[in-house]
C-alpha positions in Angstrom: 4.0 15.2 29.2 2.2 17.5 26.6 0.8 15.8 23.4 3.3 17.3 21.4 6.1 15.7 23.5 4.4 12.1 23.0 4.5 12.7 19.4 7.8 13.7 19.2 8.9 10.8 21.1 6.7 8.7 18.8 7.9 10.1 15.5 11.6 9.5 16.7 11.1 6.2 17.5 9.6 5.5 13.9 12.5 7.3 12.5 15.1 5.4 14.7 13.0 2.2 13.2 13.1 3.3 9.7 17.1 4.1 9.9 17.7 0.8 11.5 15.9 -1.0 8.9 17.5 1.1 6.1 21.0 0.3 7.9 20.0 -3.6 7.9 18.8 -3.7 4.2 22.0 -1.7 2.8 24.6 -3.3 5.2 25.6 -0.4 6.9 26.3 -1.6 10.5 26.9 2.1 11.7 23.4 3.3 10.5 21.7 -0.1 11.9 23.2 0.5 15.4 22.6 4.3 15.4 19.0 3.7 14.4 18.5 1.2 16.8 20.0 3.1 19.7 17.7 6.2 18.5 14.4 3.9 18.4 15.6 2.9 22.2 16.4 6.3 23.3 12.7 7.4 22.2 11.2 4.7 23.9 12.8 5.3 27.0 12.0 8.9 27.0 8.2 8.2 26.4 8.6 5.6 29.4 10.4 8.1 31.8 7.7 10.8 31.1 4.9 8.7 31.5 6.3 7.6 34.6 6.7 11.4 35.7 3.2 11.8 34.7 2.1 9.0 37.0 3.9 10.7 39.9 2.8 13.9 39.5 -1.1 12.6 39.3 -0.4 10.3 42.6 1.2 13.4 44.5 -1.5 15.8 43.4 -4.1 13.5 44.9 -2.3 12.5 47.9 0.5 14.8 48.7 1.3 13.7 52.5 3.2 10.6 51.7 4.9 12.5 49.1 6.1 15.0 51.4 7.3 12.4 53.7 9.5 10.7 51.4 11.0 13.8 50.1 11.8 14.8 53.7 13.2 11.5 54.3 15.3 11.5 51.3 16.5 15.1 52.2 17.4 14.0 55.9 19.6 11.0 54.6 21.1 13.0 51.7 22.2 15.7 54.2 23.6 12.8 56.7 25.7 11.5 53.8 27.0 14.7 52.8 27.7 16.1 56.3 29.5 12.6 57.0 31.9 13.0 54.1 32.9 16.8 55.0 34.2 15.4 58.4 
């Protein structure tokens, strides 16, 4: 995740919080809910991107377990898909 992406997510979170509070202050429930959803979406995006960064760092430092897991998942998916076609 680049610094630009982090800043964008934080800006979206702040904008959502402001929109949420403005909706609350004006009694506009739709605006309040939209702001709350916008804020939560930005927080989720930040969390997911942070998790992806951690996975990238871990797999770069020790790629063997990642390759084994990916192979196992691929094998299981092939079995599931192959079984459904019959």
